[in-house]
C-alpha positions as CSV (number, residue, x, y, z in Angstrom):
1,M,37.0,12.5,16.3
2,A,37.4,15.8,17.9
3,Y,35.9,19.3,16.7
4,A,37.9,21.6,18.5
5,V,39.9,22.8,15.7
6,Q,42.4,25.3,14.8
7,I,42.0,28.5,13.6
8,P,42.4,27.9,9.5
9,D,45.1,29.6,8.2
10,H,43.3,31.2,5.3
11,P,40.1,33.6,5.3
12,L,36.8,31.6,4.9
13,D,34.2,32.5,2.4
14,A,31.3,30.8,3.9
15,I,29.8,29.1,7.1
16,V,27.6,26.1,7.2
17,L,25.2,25.5,10.1
18,G,24.6,22.1,10.9
19,A,26.4,18.9,10.8
20,G,23.6,16.2,10.0
21,V,24.0,14.6,6.5
22,I,22.4,17.9,4.9
23,G,24.9,20.1,6.2
24,L,28.1,17.8,5.8
25,S,26.9,17.1,2.3
26,V,26.7,20.8,1.6
27,A,30.1,21.8,3.0
28,L,31.7,19.0,1.1
29,E,30.2,20.2,-2.2
30,L,31.2,23.8,-1.6
31,E,34.7,23.0,-1.0
32,S,34.5,21.1,-4.2
33,K,33.7,24.4,-5.9
34,G,36.7,26.1,-4.5
35,I,34.8,27.8,-1.8
36,R,36.6,28.0,1.8
37,V,34.0,26.9,4.1
38,G,33.9,26.1,7.8
39,I,31.2,24.1,9.5
40,V,29.7,25.6,12.9
41,A,27.4,22.9,14.8
42,K,25.5,22.1,18.0
43,D,25.4,18.4,17.4
44,F,28.0,16.5,15.2
45,P,27.8,12.4,14.2
46,T,29.5,11.6,17.2
47,D,26.6,12.6,19.4
48,I,24.5,9.7,18.8
49,H,22.5,9.6,21.8
50,S,21.1,13.6,20.7
51,V,17.5,12.4,19.8
52,G,17.1,15.9,18.6
53,F,19.7,15.2,16.0
54,A,17.8,13.0,13.6
55,S,20.7,11.9,11.0
56,P,22.3,9.1,13.2
57,W,18.9,7.6,13.5
58,A,17.8,6.8,9.8
59,G,16.9,3.7,8.4
60,C,18.4,5.4,5.6
61,N,17.2,4.1,2.0
62,W,16.8,5.5,-1.5
63,Y,13.4,5.2,-1.8
64,S,11.9,8.7,-3.3
65,F,8.6,10.1,-1.8
66,A,9.0,13.3,-4.2
67,G,5.7,12.4,-5.7
68,D,5.0,15.0,-8.6
69,K,7.2,17.7,-7.5
70,P,10.0,18.0,-9.9
71,V,12.3,19.9,-7.7
72,E,12.1,17.2,-5.1
73,Q,12.6,14.8,-7.8
74,D,15.8,16.6,-9.0
75,Y,17.2,16.6,-5.5
76,D,16.5,12.6,-5.2
77,R,18.0,12.1,-8.5
78,V,21.1,13.6,-8.4
79,T,21.7,11.6,-4.9
80,F,20.8,8.4,-6.8
81,G,23.7,8.9,-9.0
82,R,26.1,9.8,-6.2
83,L,25.1,6.8,-4.1
84,A,25.7,4.8,-7.0
85,K,29.3,5.8,-6.9
86,I,30.1,6.0,-3.3
87,A,28.8,2.2,-3.5
88,K,31.4,1.3,-5.8
89,E,33.9,3.1,-3.6
90,H,32.7,2.3,-0.1
91,P,30.3,-1.0,-0.2
92,D,30.6,-1.3,3.7
93,L,28.8,2.6,3.8
94,V,26.2,2.2,0.5
95,E,25.1,-0.8,-1.0
96,E,22.4,-1.6,-3.9
97,I,20.0,-4.3,-2.5
98,P,16.9,-5.7,-3.8
99,F,13.7,-3.5,-2.7
100,F,10.2,-4.6,-2.4
101,D,7.2,-2.4,-1.5
102,V,3.8,-4.3,-1.1
103,W,0.1,-3.3,-0.3
104,E,-3.3,-4.5,-0.6
105,D,-6.0,-1.6,-1.3
106,K,-4.2,1.5,-2.7
107,D,-4.0,2.4,-6.1
108,G,-1.3,4.2,-8.2
109,G,1.6,2.7,-6.1
110,E,3.1,0.9,-9.4
111,T,3.9,3.8,-11.2
112,P,6.2,5.9,-9.5
113,W,8.2,8.6,-10.8
114,F,11.3,6.9,-10.6
115,K,10.2,3.7,-12.1
116,D,12.7,4.1,-15.1
117,L,15.7,5.5,-13.0
118,V,15.7,2.1,-10.6
119,P,17.2,-1.0,-12.3
120,G,14.9,-4.1,-12.2
121,F,11.4,-2.3,-11.8
122,T,9.0,-4.9,-11.5
123,V,4.9,-4.9,-10.9
124,L,4.8,-7.9,-9.3
125,H,0.9,-8.5,-9.4
126,D,1.4,-7.6,-13.4
127,K,2.1,-11.1,-15.2
128,K,3.6,-9.1,-18.2
129,S,5.9,-7.0,-16.0
130,N,6.7,-10.0,-13.8
131,P,7.3,-13.3,-16.3
132,K,9.0,-14.7,-13.5
133,N,6.6,-14.8,-11.0
134,I,8.4,-13.5,-8.6
135,P,6.4,-13.7,-5.3
136,I,4.7,-11.0,-3.6
137,P,6.1,-10.9,0.4
138,G,3.8,-10.9,3.0
139,N,0.9,-12.8,1.5
140,F,0.1,-8.9,0.1
141,S,-2.4,-8.9,-3.2
142,K,0.1,-6.1,-5.0
143,G,3.6,-4.9,-5.0
144,I,6.6,-3.7,-6.6
145,A,10.2,-4.9,-6.7
146,F,13.5,-2.6,-7.7
147,R,16.9,-2.3,-6.8
148,S,17.9,0.6,-4.6
149,F,20.5,1.6,-2.1
150,I,20.6,1.5,1.5
151,T,23.1,3.2,3.3
152,N,24.6,2.6,7.1
153,A,23.7,6.3,8.7
154,P,25.9,6.4,11.7
155,N,29.1,4.9,9.7
156,Y,28.2,7.4,6.7
157,L,28.0,10.2,8.8
158,A,31.4,9.6,10.6
159,W,32.6,8.9,6.6
160,L,31.5,12.5,5.6
161,S,32.9,14.2,8.7
162,Q,36.6,12.3,7.9
163,E,36.1,13.6,4.3
164,C,35.4,17.4,5.7
165,K,38.5,16.9,8.1
166,K,40.9,15.4,5.0
167,R,39.8,18.4,3.1
168,G,40.7,20.8,5.8
169,I,37.3,21.9,6.6
170,P,37.3,23.7,10.4
171,M,34.3,22.2,12.5
172,V,33.6,23.8,15.4
173,R,31.2,22.9,18.1
174,H,29.0,26.3,19.3
175,R,25.2,26.6,19.8
176,L,24.0,29.7,18.1
177,S,21.0,31.6,19.4
178,A,20.9,34.2,16.3
179,L,21.6,33.7,12.9
180,D,23.3,36.8,12.7
181,Q,26.3,35.6,15.0
182,A,27.0,33.0,12.5
183,Y,28.9,36.0,10.3
184,D,31.3,36.5,13.0
185,L,34.4,34.3,12.7
186,H,36.1,35.8,15.8
187,G,32.7,35.0,17.8
188,L,32.7,31.5,16.8
189,G,36.4,31.0,17.3
190,L,37.6,30.8,13.8
191,S,39.6,33.9,13.5
192,R,42.3,35.8,15.7
193,E,41.3,38.7,14.7
194,K,38.3,40.6,15.9
195,G,36.0,41.9,13.5
196,K,36.4,39.1,10.7
197,T,33.6,38.2,9.3
198,V,31.9,36.2,6.3
199,D,29.2,37.4,3.9
200,L,27.4,34.1,3.5
201,V,26.0,31.3,5.8
202,V,24.2,28.4,4.6
203,N,21.6,27.6,7.2
204,C,21.5,23.9,7.3
205,S,19.9,23.7,11.2
206,A,17.1,21.4,10.4
207,L,14.6,21.6,13.8
208,G,16.7,24.4,14.7
209,S,15.4,26.5,12.0
210,R,12.1,27.0,14.0
211,S,13.9,28.7,16.8
212,L,16.8,30.4,15.3
213,I,16.7,34.1,15.8
214,G,16.6,35.7,12.4
215,V,15.0,32.6,10.8
216,E,12.1,31.6,13.2
217,D,10.4,29.6,10.6
218,E,6.9,28.5,12.5
219,T,6.2,25.9,9.5
220,V,9.1,23.8,10.7
221,Y,8.1,20.8,12.8
222,P,9.1,17.8,14.4
223,V,7.9,14.4,13.4
224,K,8.9,11.8,15.8
225,G,10.3,8.5,14.5
226,Q,10.7,5.3,16.2
227,T,12.8,2.4,15.0
228,V,14.0,-0.9,16.4
229,L,17.7,-2.0,15.8
230,V,17.8,-5.8,15.6
231,K,20.2,-8.5,14.5
232,A,19.5,-10.5,11.5
233,P,22.3,-12.4,9.3
234,G,20.2,-13.6,6.6
235,V,18.3,-10.5,5.5
236,K,19.8,-8.8,2.8
237,T,16.5,-7.3,1.1
238,C,14.6,-4.1,1.9
239,Y,10.8,-4.4,2.5
240,M,8.5,-1.6,2.8
241,H,4.5,-1.9,3.4
242,S,3.4,1.6,2.5
243,E,-0.3,1.3,2.7
244,S,-2.0,3.3,5.6
245,K,-4.9,1.6,6.1
246,P,-6.8,2.5,9.2
247,N,-6.6,0.3,12.4
248,A,-9.6,-1.3,13.4
249,K,-9.9,-0.2,17.0
250,T,-8.7,3.4,16.5
251,A,-9.8,4.3,13.2
252,K,-6.2,5.8,12.6
253,P,-4.3,4.9,9.6
254,K,-1.0,2.8,10.7
255,P,2.3,4.2,9.6
256,P,4.4,2.5,6.9
257,S,6.4,-0.6,8.0
258,Y,9.9,-1.1,6.5
259,I,12.7,-3.3,6.6
260,I,16.2,-1.8,6.2
261,P,19.4,-3.9,6.3
262,R,22.4,-1.9,7.0
263,P,25.7,-2.2,5.2
264,G,29.0,-3.5,6.4
265,P,29.6,-5.9,9.3
266,G,27.5,-6.7,12.2
267,D,24.2,-8.1,10.3
268,Q,22.1,-4.9,11.8
269,V,18.8,-4.1,10.4
270,I,16.4,-1.4,11.0
271,L,12.8,-1.8,11.4
272,G,10.0,0.9,11.6
273,G,8.5,3.0,12.2
274,T,6.4,6.1,13.1
275,Y,5.7,9.2,11.8
276,L,4.0,11.6,14.6
277,V,3.8,14.8,13.7
278,N,4.5,17.7,16.1
279,D,5.5,14.8,18.7
280,Y,8.5,16.3,20.9
281,S,8.6,13.0,22.9
282,T,11.8,11.5,22.7
283,Q,10.7,8.0,24.5
284,P,10.1,4.8,22.6
285,D,6.5,3.4,23.0
286,S,6.4,-0.1,23.9
287,H,3.2,-0.6,22.3
288,R,4.4,0.5,18.9
289,A,7.6,-1.3,19.4
290,R,5.5,-4.6,19.5
291,E,3.9,-3.5,16.5
292,I,6.7,-3.0,14.5
293,L,8.3,-6.2,15.6
294,Q,5.0,-8.2,14.3
295,E,4.4,-6.2,11.2
296,C,8.0,-6.6,10.0
297,Y,7.7,-10.3,11.3
298,R,4.7,-10.8,8.7
299,L,7.0,-9.0,5.9
300,C,10.0,-11.1,6.4
301,P,9.8,-14.1,8.7
302,A,13.9,-14.2,8.4
303,L,14.1,-11.6,10.8
304,A,13.7,-14.2,13.4
305,G,16.5,-16.3,12.6
306,P,16.8,-19.8,10.9
307,A,15.3,-21.4,14.2
308,G,12.8,-18.5,15.1
309,K,9.1,-19.1,14.9
310,S,7.5,-15.9,15.6
311,W,8.3,-12.1,16.0
312,Q,9.2,-12.7,19.6
313,D,12.3,-14.6,18.1
314,I,14.1,-11.4,16.6
315,A,17.1,-10.2,18.3
316,V,16.4,-6.7,19.2
317,I,19.6,-4.4,19.7
318,S,18.1,-1.1,20.8
319,H,15.0,0.7,20.3
320,N,15.4,4.1,19.1
321,V,13.8,7.6,18.6
322,G,14.7,10.4,16.4
323,L,13.0,14.0,15.5
324,R,12.8,14.5,11.9
325,P,13.0,17.9,10.6
326,G,9.5,18.5,9.0
327,R,8.3,21.7,7.1
328,A,4.7,22.5,6.0
329,D,5.9,23.7,2.2
330,G,8.4,21.1,1.9
331,P,12.2,21.4,1.8
332,R,13.2,25.2,2.0
333,V,16.4,25.7,-0.3
334,E,16.8,29.5,-1.5
335,L,19.2,32.4,-1.3
336,E,17.9,35.2,0.9
337,T,19.8,38.8,1.2
338,R,20.0,40.0,4.9
339,K,20.9,43.7,5.9
340,M,23.3,43.7,8.9
341,D,22.8,46.4,11.3
342,G,26.1,47.5,13.0
343,S,24.3,48.1,16.2
344,S,22.8,44.8,16.2
345,K,22.4,43.6,20.3
346,L,21.7,40.3,19.2
347,L,25.3,39.8,17.5
348,H,27.3,42.2,20.0
349,P,25.4,43.0,23.2
350,K,27.9,46.0,24.2
351,G,27.8,47.5,20.9
352,G,30.5,47.5,18.7
353,A,29.9,47.6,15.0
354,I,31.7,45.6,12.9
355,W,29.8,45.7,9.6
356,G,29.3,49.4,7.9
357,K,25.9,50.8,7.8
358,D,23.3,48.5,6.1
359,A,25.8,46.0,5.1
360,S,24.6,43.5,3.1
361,V,25.0,39.4,3.4
362,G,23.9,36.3,1.9
363,V,22.1,33.3,3.4
364,I,21.6,30.2,1.7
365,H,18.4,28.0,3.6
366,A,18.6,24.3,3.0
367,Y,16.6,22.7,5.6
368,G,12.9,21.4,6.2
369,V,13.5,17.9,4.2
370,G,11.8,15.6,6.8
371,G,12.6,12.1,6.5
372,A,14.2,12.8,3.1
373,G,17.7,13.7,4.3
374,Y,19.8,10.8,2.8
375,Q,18.2,10.6,-0.3
376,S,17.9,14.0,-1.1
377,S,21.4,15.3,0.4
378,W,23.6,15.5,-2.7
379,G,20.7,17.0,-4.6
380,I,20.2,19.9,-2.1
381,A,24.0,20.2,-1.8
382,E,24.7,21.1,-5.7
383,K,21.8,23.4,-5.8
384,A,23.5,25.1,-2.7
385,A,26.8,25.3,-3.9
386,S,25.4,26.9,-7.3
387,M,23.8,29.7,-5.5
388,A,26.8,30.1,-3.2
389,T,29.1,30.2,-6.4
390,Q,27.0,32.9,-7.9
391,Y,26.6,34.8,-4.9
392,L,30.1,35.1,-3.9
393,Q,31.1,35.9,-7.5
394,S,28.6,38.6,-7.3
395,K,30.2,39.8,-4.5
396,N,33.7,39.4,-5.9
397,I,34.7,37.5,-2.6
398,T,37.4,34.8,-3.7
399,A,39.7,34.8,-6.5
400,K,39.5,30.9,-6.4
401,L,35.9,30.7,-8.0
């Protein structure tokens, strides 16, 4: 899919920065509310080898870790409902399957906030909850089971892009150095006329929000994730070992292990993982890759196939690294009003004001979701669209709203 698009023949109301799962979902939600929107991004779903662009690499299941934060629970609850609808229409992209989460020592894992949201929630080590005596995978002592959704990350992103294209949302590949540049449609190649601007930008630039001039959020940080993509035809269940028990040699807790099948053809399964804060390395670690295969084999020996006898018999397709967009205070989803200085040299190095003195514009920030992008995407998109509608109505920007 090409992203060099024709200049739209109608004025735009807003620009979305970023074409990850958050940016694409936000753009589609804005368009559904009658907002004429364009997308500007450095990376697009076809850029599967861009490790700074985390969305294509995600294991991609709905297992909320919102904890006791009501706002984040709402994001995930909304997305759960949306995924259920998408699964019915596109089972090759989103599918509901059995989930298991197992552990030894931790307490409280049997009462996640979403236990009444997901179907079939069962506490496996509680005889009353588990009358059918469903076994706990991997010979662990505790565990829960339920049904939830898995998503084929790269294909789902491509589908979101195609949906944007169908709805006439222009998408432009452009690397911005400053937030102020996003308001200049002519500078972005989205207008034939100089001086054409938008009054609203939705910032979904993920890790880019750390360095984007005008945002420069120092609480944003990379979280290195490493996974192994394998071929395992018999694996149609999601397994998690979410316990962080210290390693006997290093005294450091091990990251969670997970097994996430991908919907659609190919019998692909994502094995993980790592969660390395402030690690910018984009190279897979061979020692960790071996640990991932060993730990996941314990959870599900079927990964090695019917004739397999050990983790070494797992059919590896690739080793992958992506940098998740973490943020110290959690997701930032809020409206900020900005004053545009017509003499801004960041926007126009040679001068030439296109705004009047002290002109006011809006930016909705939607970034910092860490590893929760897919499971919170539609909830964040709904909130961003609600704020955008109110803002544009207050400015009397468009008659369509």
